[in-house]
N, C-alpha and C positions, 0 to 999 in steps of 0.2 A: 336700778331696775324700778319701773313704774308701778307706784302703788295701786292695786286692784280695789276699785269702789266695791263696797260691800252691797252685796244683795242676796236675798234668801228667796227661795222657790215660793210661788204664790199657791202651789198645791200640796206640797210636802214641807218638810222643814231642813232640806238640804240647803246650803248656802256656799259662800265663796271661801270658806275655810277649806274646802275643796277646790284647789286651785285650777283643776281643769273643768270645772262645772261650766255648763253653757245654757243658755236661756232661749226660749222662742219668743215670739212677739207678744204673747199673754204672760210672760214671765214664768212659764212652767220649765222646770229642768229638765236636761236629758237623761237623768235618772227615771223620771215620771214617764217622759215619752218612750224611753225604751221598754219600761214595763208595758205600757198601753200597746205599743207597736209590736214587740217581739215575744214578751211573755204570756200576758193575758190571753190572746187568741188562741195560744197552743196549750193552755193550762186548763185540765179537766178535772173536776173534783166531784162531777156528778155520777150518774151511772155510767157513763163511759171510763172514768177513771175506776170506778170499782169493779167493772168487768176487766179492764186491763190489769189491775192488780190481783185479781182472783186467777187470772192467766199465770201471772208470775208465780204465785203462791202455789198454784197447782204442780208447775214445773219445779220448784223447789221442793215440794213434798216427794215428788216421783222420784227426783235425784236422791233425796234422803232417805228412802226406803233402805232398810238393813244398817242404817248408820245412827250413830247416837244423837245427831243433830242435822237439822235441814240447812242451817246457815250460820253464819257468825255476825252478831250484832255489837257494835260499839256502844258503850255505855259509859257517859260521864257523870250522870246524875242530875244534869240540866234537864229542862222541862222537855226539850225536844226529843231527845233519847229516850228518856222515862216514858213519855206517852206513846212513842213508837213501839217499845217494847210491850206496853199493855195492850195496844191495838193488835200488834201481829200475833199476841198469843191468845189473847181472849176472843177477838173477833174472827181472825184469820187462822187459828189453829197451827201456827208453825211451832217448831221445837228450836229456838235458837240457842246457840252457845253465847251467853254474855260475856263480853270481853271488855275489860277496863284496864286502862293503863295508869298507873300510878307514878307521876313524876314529881313528887314530894310535895305538893301544893295543895292537897285536897282540903276542903274544909270540912268541919266535922258534920254540917248539914248535908254535904254531898255524900259522905260515908254513910250516912243514917239512910238517905232517900234511896241510895243503891241497895243497901241491905233490906228495906222494906218492900221495895219492889221485887227484888230477886226471890226473897222470901215468900211474899204473898203470893207469886205467880208460880213458885215450885220450880224454879229453874237452876241451873248450875252457873256460878261465876268463876270465870278465869281472870286473874289479875296478874299482870306482868308489871314489876317494878323496875323503875330506871334506875341505874347506878347514880346514887345522889351525888358523890363527889365528882364525877364528870358533868353532869347537867348543871350542876352549881357553878362549875368552872366556866361552863359554856355560857350560863347566864350572867355571869360577872362580865365576860368577853363581850356580850350585846351591851350591857350598860355602859362599858368603856367605849364602845364603838360610836356612841353618840346618835344611833338610828332609833327611829320611832318604834320599829317593829321588834320590840325586846321580848315579846311572847313567843317568837319562832322556836327557841329551844324545846319549850313545851310542846308547842302544837306539832313542830317536825316529828317528836319522838312520839306523838299519839298515832298519827297515822302511818309512820313508818314502821312501828311496831305491829300494828294490827295486818298491815299488808305482807310483812315478814311471817307473821304466823300463819296467815292464810296460804302463802306460797309454800312454806314448809310443810304445813299438814294437808295440803291439796283441796282447800275449801274453796269452792267455785264462786260463793255468792257472799257478799259482805253487804249488811244492812246499815244505813246511816241516817241520823235524824236532820242531815240537811234538808232544806225544804224552801220553796217560795212565800209561804204565809208569813213567815217573819224574817225572811232573808232575801227577798226579791231586790232590795236595793243592797249593793255591796260595798265594802269599805273602798274608799279610793285607794290607789296603788301607793301614794305618797304617805297615808296614814298606815297601812298595813301591806307590806310587800310580801310577795309569794312565800308561804312558809316552807314550801317544798323545793327551794332552790338550794341545792346541796353545794353549788359553788360559791354562793355568798356565804353561806354558813360556815364552810372550811376556811373562807378567806378571813373572816372576822376572828374565827377562833386561831387561825395562824398568826395573827397580828396580836391578839389581846390575850390568848388563853394561856396557861401555865403548864399544861400537862399534854396527854394525847387522849384521844376519844377511841378507847378499845372496845368498851362494851355499848357506848351510846349508838343508838340505831339511826344511821344515815342512809337515806333513800336518794333516789335522783328522778327527775321528771320522766326520762325516757323509759325507766323501768316500770314505773307505776302508771304511766299513761299510755304506754305502747307494748312493752313486753307482757306484763300481767294481763291486761284485758284480751290483748289480740293474738298473744302467743299462747299464753298459759291457760286463758280463758276465765280469769277471775273477774267477776263483774262487781261494781259498786250500784247498789239500787236505793232509791230514796222513796221509800212507800208514802211518806206523808204528802208527796205531790199529787198523789192519786186519790186523795180523800179530803172531806172538809176539816180543817184544822183550825180552830180558834184557841189561841194560847191560853186566854184567861179560863174558858170553860174546860180545857184539857187540864190545867193545874187544879181547879176545884174539884174535878172527877177524882184525880189522883189524891187530893188532901182527903176526902170523903171515904174512898176506898182503902187507901194505904197509910193514911197519915201523913203523907207527903209534906215536906216543909218548903214554904216559898222562899225565892231569893228575891232580893230588892231590885236585881237587874239581871238581864241575859248575860250568861257566862260567869256569874258570880259563884258558880259552884267551885271554882278555884281561887284560892286566897291571892297568889300572884295575878292572876288576870283581873279580879277586883281592884287591886290596887293599881295596876298598869292601866286598865280602860277608864277607872273613874277618877283617878288623881294623875299619874305620871305623864299620860298623853295629852289630855287638856292642859296641865298645868305648865308642862315642858314646850309642846309643840302647838297648843291650840285645836287640837283634834279631839272632838267629843263624839265617841261612837255612838251615844243616845240618837244623835241626828239621823244616823244610818238606821238603828233599830226602829225608831219612831216612825220614820218615813216608810219602812216597809209596812209598819202596822196601819198607817194612814192609808196605804194604797190598796192594802187587803180588808179595809174597813173595819178594823179592829180598835182603831183610836182616831179621834177627830184631829184636825190640825190644831186647834185651839187647846185641846187638852196636851198635846206635845209641847205646844210653846209654853204653856203654863209649867209645866214640868221641868223644861229647860231653863226656867229662870232661877232655880236651885242647883248647886253643884251636885255632881253625881255621888261625890264622896261625903262622909258625914265629919263636918268640921271638929266635932267633939272628940272623934276616935282616930282621926288620920294621923296624929302625932304616934299613937299606940301603933298603928298600921305601918307607919314608916320604920319604927323601932323593930317590928316584927321581922320585916322583910331583911333589914341589915343584919339583925342577929342570924337570921335563917342562913343568910349568905356568908356568915361568918366575917363581917366587915362592921366597922364603925357607922354610926349615924352620919359622922361629918363626911365619910368617905362616900357614902351613897349621896348626900347632898352635893357633894362635889361633881358627880356625874349628872346630877340635875343641872348643875350651873354650868357645866361645859359647853362650848358650842354644838349647835345642832348638826346633824350630818343627814344624810339620806342614802337610801340603796344605791344611789348612783356614785356614791363615794367608794364603793366596793366592787370587787368582781361579782359578776352575775351571769344568770342565763336568760336574762330580760328578753334579748331578741328571739330566742327559741319559744318563749311563753307567748310573745305578740305573734309570732308566725302561727303557732299552735292555736291560739285563740280566734284568728282570722279563719283558719281552715276548719275549725269546729262550727264556727257560726255559719260559714258557707254551706256546709253539709247538714246543717239543723240540729248538731247535738249540743249547741251551746247557745242558750238564750240570755241576753243581755251580757252579764260577765264583768269581771273587775277591771278596773282601767288603769 
């Protein structure tokens, strides 16, 4: 295979570690051009967004009359979901049931942040705890598989559990912290494959798992993309896309009001994700998710390109504590440090090495973009 010449975007910090990246004659990458062409012209956080969000809130409040809650709101303890919770309660007056999924990897900071926000806003918190023995075995199966996307067991559990809860209790609206402000650039498919692909999840577990998934919540794309929204009427709403959202300003507001504790990087509310994104992905595969995160912030004018380049000179992980983190992950999974290291040293695989629903995702993404329901999109 011919070696690809290294190139970095002249506008953001995405580069040829994304093997599918392309550049125009000015050296600007397709991530940036997709943002300028498809997302920015259709993304309104001015009075148009505010009016639209107020109409959504009005509908939610109307449907919530006589009920204990207006909607279901996912809460990880990260900045996006935390700020969303604050805004929707304090500014828009919603009464959400705050929903948290504990997959066994919460950092103490995340636990503290959730408690401070929920208590400070006078809300109810519902926590669903995933069967640890099952998710541990599934997590190990993903390590053994050699794929980059070893965070799937946790991520799949998060959304599948919330969707199943909403379906069971006939809750029609789920609010999530997903947004363009910090996520307008998506992780390339080869870095992080679709977390909702139950076919791949089951295939990897069948090959490398040691038990059965009796309690672990397994979803599938047709159920949550077609049946729930179009048959059962359960809608996913992203309110942060309707309002101005500056991550640093939002974080400082939460610090001042609730004693919110900052994380060094996006998604670090989970100890596993911190280890996975800061160390495992870049060390084993050469994929640094900060490039995606910083590029989103560059495009939305929350970080300069020079600031991002300077940050990228240092590793995402702390060299002083990585050995402790490595030990923690191994111990938590019930294996030796040597066994975990053997998975690091094993040959790399991709999502293409296992059964998948990739074709269904590709068709679905094309249809969604065609009818205007998908802007940009993971590739």
